[in-house]
C-alpha positions in Angstrom: -34.2 98.6 -48.7 -36.1 94.9 -47.9 -39.6 95.6 -45.9 -38.4 94.2 -42.3 -35.1 96.6 -42.7 -37.7 99.6 -43.1 -40.0 98.5 -40.4 -36.9 98.3 -38.2 -35.5 101.5 -39.0 -39.3 103.3 -39.0 -40.1 101.8 -35.5 -37.1 103.1 -34.2 -37.3 106.2 -35.5 -41.0 106.7 -34.3 -39.8 105.4 -30.7 -36.9 107.4 -30.4 -38.9 110.5 -31.8 -41.9 110.0 -29.1 -39.3 109.3 -26.2 -37.8 113.0 -26.9 -41.4 114.3 -27.5 -43.1 113.0 -24.0 -39.8 113.3 -22.2 -39.7 117.1 -22.7 -43.3 117.7 -22.6 -43.5 115.6 -19.1 -40.5 117.4 -17.3 -42.2 119.5 -15.1 -44.1 116.4 -13.9 -41.0 114.7 -12.8 -41.7 111.5 -15.0 -40.8 110.6 -18.4 -41.9 108.2 -21.4 -41.1 105.2 -19.7 -43.3 105.6 -16.8 -46.7 107.1 -18.6 -47.7 103.8 -20.4 -47.9 102.2 -16.5 -49.3 105.4 -15.0 -52.3 105.7 -17.8 -53.2 102.1 -17.9 -53.3 102.0 -14.1 -55.4 105.2 -13.9 -57.6 103.0 -16.5 -57.7 99.6 -14.7 -57.4 100.8 -11.1 -56.7 97.9 -8.9 -54.9 96.2 -11.7 -52.6 93.4 -10.6 -48.8 93.6 -11.6 -49.1 90.5 -13.6 -52.1 91.8 -15.4 -50.1 94.9 -16.3 -47.2 93.2 -17.7 -49.7 91.0 -20.1 -51.6 94.1 -21.0 -48.6 95.7 -22.5 -46.2 93.2 -22.9 -43.7 94.4 -20.7 -40.9 92.6 -18.9 -40.6 92.1 -15.4 -37.7 94.1 -15.2 -39.3 97.1 -16.9 -42.6 96.8 -14.5 -40.2 96.9 -11.7 -38.2 100.2 -13.0 -41.0 101.8 -13.9 -43.3 101.1 -10.8 -40.4 102.0 -8.1 -40.2 105.6 -9.9 -44.0 106.2 -10.4 -44.4 105.1 -6.4 -41.5 107.3 -5.4 -42.7 110.4 -7.2 -46.2 109.7 -5.3 -48.0 108.8 -8.2 -48.9 105.5 -7.7 -49.3 102.9 -4.6 -48.9 99.4 -4.5 -51.4 97.0 -2.2 -51.1 93.4 -1.1 -54.3 91.7 -2.4 -56.1 90.6 1.2 -57.1 87.2 -0.6 -53.9 86.5 -1.6 -50.7 88.1 -0.5 -48.8 86.7 -4.0 -50.7 89.5 -5.8 -50.0 93.4 -5.7 -52.4 95.6 -7.3 -51.9 99.4 -8.2 -53.6 102.5 -7.7 -53.4 105.7 -8.3 -52.8 108.7 -5.9 -54.3 112.0 -5.7 -51.3 113.4 -7.4 -51.9 111.1 -10.5 -55.6 112.9 -10.7 -54.0 116.4 -11.2 -52.0 115.6 -13.8 -54.0 113.1 -15.8 -55.6 116.0 -18.1 -52.5 117.1 -19.0 -51.1 113.7 -19.8 -53.7 112.7 -21.9 -53.5 116.2 -24.0 -49.5 115.8 -24.8 -50.7 112.1 -25.6 -53.3 113.7 -28.2 -50.7 116.3 -29.5 -48.2 113.7 -30.6 -50.8 111.5 -32.2 -51.9 114.9 -34.3 -48.2 115.6 -34.8 -47.1 112.4 -36.7 -50.5 111.9 -38.6 -51.0 115.6 -39.7 -50.9 115.1 -43.0 -52.9 111.7 -43.3 -56.6 111.6 -44.5 -59.1 110.3 -41.8 -59.2 106.9 -43.7 -55.7 106.7 -44.2 -55.5 106.8 -40.1 -58.1 104.1 -39.4 -55.9 101.9 -42.0 -52.8 102.8 -40.4 -54.1 101.8 -36.7 -55.8 98.8 -38.2 -52.3 97.3 -39.5 -50.7 98.6 -36.8 -52.8 96.4 -34.0 -52.4 93.5 -36.8 -48.6 93.6 -36.6 -48.4 94.3 -32.9 -50.6 91.3 -31.9 -48.5 89.3 -34.1 -45.3 90.3 -32.2 -47.2 89.5 -28.9 -48.2 86.0 -29.8 -44.9 85.5 -30.9 -43.4 86.4 -27.8 -45.7 84.5 -25.9 -44.9 81.6 -27.6 -41.1 81.8 -27.2 -39.9 80.0 -23.9 -37.4 81.9 -22.8 -38.1 80.7 -18.9 -35.4 80.1 -16.3 -34.9 76.3 -16.1 -34.1 74.8 -12.8 -32.8 71.3 -12.7 -32.1 71.1 -9.2 -33.9 72.0 -5.6 -33.0 71.6 -2.0 -36.3 72.2 -0.2 -34.8 73.1 2.8 -31.4 74.7 4.0 -30.1 76.4 6.9 -26.9 77.2 5.8 -27.3 78.8 2.5 -28.8 82.1 3.1 -27.2 83.9 6.4 -29.7 84.1 9.1 -32.7 82.8 7.1 -34.5 79.2 6.4 -34.4 79.0 3.0 -34.7 76.9 -0.4 -32.3 76.6 -2.9 -32.9 76.3 -6.8 -30.0 75.4 -9.0 -30.2 76.6 -12.7 -28.2 74.9 -15.5 -25.0 75.9 -17.2 -21.8 77.6 -16.4 -19.1 79.6 -18.1 -16.6 78.4 -16.0 -15.1 74.7 -15.8 -13.7 74.9 -12.0 -12.2 71.4 -11.4 -13.1 71.5 -7.7 -17.0 72.1 -8.9 -19.3 69.7 -7.0 -22.3 70.4 -9.6 -20.4 69.0 -12.7 -24.1 67.9 -13.7 -25.1 71.1 -13.9 -22.1 72.4 -15.7 -22.4 70.3 -18.5 -26.2 69.8 -18.6 -26.0 65.9 -19.0 -28.7 64.5 -20.7 -30.5 62.4 -18.2 -30.7 65.6 -16.2 -34.1 66.0 -15.2 -35.6 69.6 -15.4 -38.2 70.5 -12.5 -41.3 72.4 -13.2 -41.6 75.8 -12.3 -45.4 75.1 -11.6 -44.5 72.7 -9.1 -41.4 75.3 -7.5 -44.1 77.9 -7.2 -46.7 75.3 -5.6 -43.9 74.4 -3.1 -43.3 78.2 -2.1 -46.6 78.9 -1.7 -47.1 76.1 0.6 -43.9 76.8 2.7 -44.4 80.6 3.4 -44.9 80.4 6.9 -41.9 78.6 7.5 -39.1 79.3 4.5 -37.7 83.2 4.3 -35.7 83.1 1.5 -34.4 81.4 -1.8 -31.2 81.0 -2.8 -30.7 80.8 -6.7 -27.4 79.0 -7.4 -25.8 76.7 -10.1 -24.1 76.6 -13.0 -23.8 80.4 -13.2 -27.7 82.1 -12.3 -26.7 85.2 -14.6 -26.3 83.3 -17.6 -29.8 82.6 -17.7 -32.0 85.5 -20.4 -34.8 85.6 -18.0 -33.3 85.2 -14.8 -35.2 88.3 -14.1 -38.5 86.6 -14.6 -37.4 84.1 -11.6 -36.4 86.2 -9.1 -39.7 88.8 -9.8 -41.7 86.1 -9.2 -40.0 84.5 -6.0 -40.3 88.4 -4.6 -44.1 88.8 -5.5 -44.6 85.7 -3.6 -42.8 87.4 -0.4 -39.5 85.9 -0.5 -36.0 87.4 0.1 -33.8 86.5 -2.5 -30.1 85.5 -2.3 -27.8 85.3 -5.5 -24.8 82.8 -6.3 -22.7 84.0 -9.1 -19.5 83.8 -10.5 -18.9 87.6 -11.3 -18.7 87.2 -14.8 -21.9 89.1 -15.7 -21.5 92.6 -13.8 -23.8 94.1 -15.6 -26.7 92.0 -15.2 -25.4 91.8 -11.4 -26.0 95.6 -11.1 -29.7 95.6 -12.9 -31.0 92.8 -10.7 -29.5 94.4 -7.7 -30.8 98.2 -8.7 -34.5 96.5 -9.8 -34.4 95.6 -6.3 -34.8 91.6 -7.1 -31.8 90.8 -5.1 -31.6 91.0 -1.5 -28.2 89.2 -0.8 -25.5 88.4 -3.0 -22.6 85.7 -2.6 -19.8 86.0 -5.1 -17.4 83.1 -5.9 -14.0 84.6 -6.2 -11.4 81.9 -7.3 -8.1 82.8 -6.7 -5.6 85.7 -6.9 -6.1 87.2 -10.1 -2.8 85.9 -11.7 -4.1 82.0 -11.1 -7.7 82.4 -12.2 -7.0 81.0 -15.5 -6.3 77.4 -13.8 -8.7 77.7 -11.3 -11.5 78.4 -13.6 -10.4 75.6 -15.9 -10.0 78.0 -19.0 -6.7 78.8 -20.7 -7.4 82.3 -21.4 -10.3 84.7 -19.7 -10.8 88.4 -19.7 -10.6 89.6 -15.8 -12.4 92.5 -16.6 -15.8 91.3 -15.8 -14.6 89.9 -12.5 -12.7 93.1 -11.3 -16.3 95.0 -12.3 -18.4 92.6 -10.2 -16.2 93.1 -7.0 -16.2 96.6 -7.3 -19.7 96.8 -7.9 -20.4 94.6 -4.7 -17.8 97.1 -2.6 -19.9 99.8 -3.4 -22.3 98.4 -0.7 -25.7 98.7 -2.8 -26.7 95.3 -1.5 -25.5 93.1 1.7 -22.8 90.7 0.2 -19.9 88.1 0.6 -17.5 87.0 -1.1 -16.3 83.5 -0.7 -13.3 81.2 -1.8 -12.9 77.5 -2.1 -9.6 76.3 -1.3 -8.1 73.4 -2.9 -4.6 72.2 -2.1 -3.6 71.8 -5.9 -4.9 75.2 -6.7 -4.3 77.8 -3.5 -1.2 79.0 -2.0 -1.1 80.8 1.4 0.6 83.8 -1.0 -2.2 83.5 -3.6 -5.0 83.6 -0.4 -3.5 86.9 0.7 -2.9 88.4 -2.2 -6.6 87.8 -3.4 -7.3 89.4 0.2 -5.4 92.4 -0.8 -7.5 92.7 -3.8 -10.7 92.5 -1.9 -9.5 95.2 0.8 -12.3 96.8 2.3 -14.8 94.0 1.2 -17.6 93.3 3.7 -16.3 89.9 4.6 -14.6 86.8 2.9 -15.4 83.3 4.0 -12.6 80.6 3.0 -14.5 77.3 2.4 -12.6 74.1 2.7 -12.8 71.8 -0.3 -14.8 68.5 -0.1 -14.4 65.9 -3.1 -17.6 64.2 -4.4 -18.8 61.8 -7.2 -19.9 65.0 -8.9 -16.8 66.7 -8.5 -15.0 67.6 -11.9 -11.7 66.5 -11.2 -11.2 63.5 -8.8 -7.4 64.1 -7.7 -7.9 67.3 -6.0 -7.4 67.5 -1.8 -8.3 69.7 0.9 -6.0 71.6 3.4 -6.1 71.0 7.0 -8.2 72.9 9.3 -5.2 74.6 10.8 -3.7 75.4 7.6 -7.4 76.9 6.8 -7.2 79.0 9.9 -3.7 80.1 9.0 -4.6 81.6 5.6 -7.7 83.2 7.1 -5.5 84.9 9.2 -3.4 86.5 6.3 -6.5 87.2 4.5 -8.1 89.2 7.7 -5.3 91.7 7.6 -7.3 93.2 4.9 -10.6 92.1 5.4 -12.8 90.3 8.0 -12.4 86.3 7.0 -13.7 83.4 8.2 -13.0 79.6 7.7 -16.2 77.7 6.5 -17.1 74.2 6.0 -14.5 73.0 8.2 -15.2 69.0 8.9 
């Protein structure tokens, strides 16, 4: 076995064994191995910010959010807003933590003694040096990788995109669909001359407008294709904004994870058509519909406010399609039928909109199954 494989296997064994040990020993305190590092670091650095905690342990934002939510729910920590900078959330332990901290340290010591029981003091010291060196290399390598969500468009103010809120809309690049009626072809195909917007510029703008804007819409393209989308959403939440996510529903696991982590406040899912007509509507010859079904089913659970919406195109949708689609969505919160509008950025140039009368007739058919409204009538 090569050295790299040995490191991978041995690290995995250590990690999984440590998890089992800590989870068993901590069970009476209603926390587990995943929360303990956060609790100890907060106890040792009272008032530490979320950003500092993430940097100290090279934790990703989603992991931190899940861990801190559980610790707060259990009464071990409290999260306070820095009075001098509302963007900064500071972390403090509660009295409950001080009651168990000695036990936590003892459990940590027991684990260390167990895994180093056959080593001499000088071997333990050498192991600690090597482990620290490898960990620092891993941390540095991770920090040098640029996985941030890339933003290629920004609408600084919108009264329409986020229901009930003044908002800004950010557009990510890239999409796994090729819907002929899509008006953001530049974001789908990512033309070479498409300029990326600096994230610091976006952050500065949102800081300046926080007394005016209430929410931020994340659209695309398909935002959930972005590997590190959680990091962007976490930042927006840290700045005090409600977050609306526009998605095509093709990434149900990531959608559910972001909602359950509290990083999304509203979801607009583009339901393209009745299932039998999905392929042609998204511009693909074949497509697995199961992820779409899973996303619809997840949103119907009502864990987050949401809407279904469909852009209706004369060449792609019939009244029967709309009714069949609505029957599939039955029990959902709301469906918006959007009138197609052509533009110079539309992928296909030979498509047409239905009249206002036909749009309302379609809405009446769909309204038998879930509340349905027409949007975007000219």
